[in-house]
C-alpha positions in Angstrom: 0.0 0.0 0.0 1.1 3.5 -0.6 0.7 6.7 1.4 -2.3 7.7 -0.7 -4.1 4.5 0.3 -3.3 5.1 3.9 -4.5 8.7 3.7 -7.8 7.5 2.2 -8.2 4.8 4.8 -7.7 7.4 7.5 -10.1 9.9 6.1 -12.7 7.2 5.5 -12.3 6.4 9.2 -12.9 10.0 10.2 -9.4 10.6 11.1 -7.0 13.3 10.0 -4.1 11.7 8.2 -1.2 12.8 10.5 2.3 11.6 10.1 1.9 9.4 13.1 -1.3 7.8 11.8 0.2 7.2 8.4 3.0 5.3 10.2 0.3 3.3 12.2 -1.3 2.4 8.8 2.2 1.2 7.5 2.6 -1.0 10.6 -0.9 -2.5 10.3 -1.5 -2.8 6.6 2.0 -2.9 4.8 2.9 -6.4 5.9 3.0 -9.7 4.0 1.0 -11.5 6.6 -2.0 -10.5 8.8 -1.4 -10.4 12.5 -2.9 -10.1 16.0 -2.0 -7.4 18.3 -3.1 -5.4 21.4 -2.8 -1.6 21.6 0.3 -2.1 23.8 1.8 -4.5 21.2 1.3 -1.8 18.5 3.0 0.8 20.7 6.0 -1.7 20.9 5.9 -2.3 17.2 5.9 1.5 16.5 8.8 2.0 18.8 10.9 -0.9 17.6 10.2 -0.9 13.8 9.5 2.7 13.1 11.3 4.5 16.0 8.0 6.3 16.7 6.8 6.9 20.3 3.1 7.3 19.8 0.7 7.9 22.7 -1.6 5.0 23.7 -4.5 7.3 23.3 -3.7 8.0 19.6 -3.1 4.3 19.0 -6.3 3.3 20.8 -8.4 6.0 18.9 -6.9 5.0 15.5 -7.4 1.3 16.0 -10.9 1.7 17.3 -11.8 4.0 14.3 -10.3 1.3 12.0 -12.4 -1.3 13.8 -15.6 0.8 13.3 -14.8 0.9 9.5 -14.1 -2.8 9.3 -10.4 -2.5 8.7 -9.4 -4.5 11.7 -11.4 -7.0 13.8 -11.6 -7.0 17.6 -11.3 -10.2 19.5 -12.4 -9.8 23.1 -11.2 -12.3 25.6 -12.8 -12.8 29.0 -9.8 -11.5 30.8 -10.6 -7.8 30.0 -8.0 -8.0 27.2 -8.8 -7.1 23.5 -6.8 -8.2 20.6 -7.1 -6.8 17.1 -6.7 -8.7 13.9 -5.8 -7.3 10.6 -7.4 -10.3 9.0 -11.1 -9.3 8.8 -12.3 -12.3 7.0 -14.6 -14.8 8.7 -12.4 -17.1 10.9 -11.8 -18.3 14.4 -8.8 -18.6 16.7 -6.8 -20.7 19.1 -5.7 -18.7 22.1 -2.5 -19.9 24.0 -3.3 -19.1 27.6 0.5 -19.2 28.6 1.9 -17.1 25.8 -1.2 -15.0 25.0 -0.7 -15.8 21.4 -3.7 -16.0 19.0 -3.5 -18.4 16.0 -6.0 -18.4 13.1 -8.4 -21.2 12.5 -10.0 -21.5 9.0 -13.7 -21.1 9.3 -14.4 -24.3 7.4 -12.5 -26.3 10.0 -15.3 -25.7 12.6 -18.9 -26.8 12.2 -21.4 -24.8 14.2 -24.5 -26.6 15.2 -27.5 -25.8 17.5 -26.9 -22.1 17.7 -29.5 -20.7 20.2 -31.9 -17.9 19.2 -30.6 -14.5 20.4 -32.5 -12.7 23.1 -35.7 -10.9 22.1 -35.0 -7.7 20.0 -31.4 -8.9 19.2 -29.9 -10.5 16.1 -26.6 -12.4 15.8 -24.0 -10.1 14.1 -21.1 -12.6 14.1 -19.9 -15.7 15.9 -16.4 -15.8 17.1 -15.0 -19.1 18.4 -11.9 -18.8 20.6 -10.4 -22.1 21.7 -8.1 -21.8 24.7 -5.0 -24.1 24.5 -1.8 -24.8 26.5 1.2 -27.0 26.1 0.7 -30.6 27.2 2.3 -31.2 30.6 5.2 -33.5 30.5 
């Protein structure tokens, strides 16, 4: 992707395309592979790979604006921790409870059956399956 793509992505998300936000786009969308991250992870990536110290508030607001537009997907875990995924296609995850690492599971590898009706006045938006895993004890 080029800067113009990033500028458009930012503007479409309702954000002013500052130098820092363009760098955030570069970190998130200019990679060969999709990846999972927390806002704190992104802060470390920005510091390590781009020598940019960006406030957590700027990172948080940018990531959440991207989420709202569908550019990243949020994966909420029960431990009050949210991960974000640059792969927005329909898929599920393994979550390693020791390393806090998410790994993609192709959606056709899981068969969903007997999905309950949502509460009255609600509709199912999406189903995210997160399977917690850990190393076998030896």
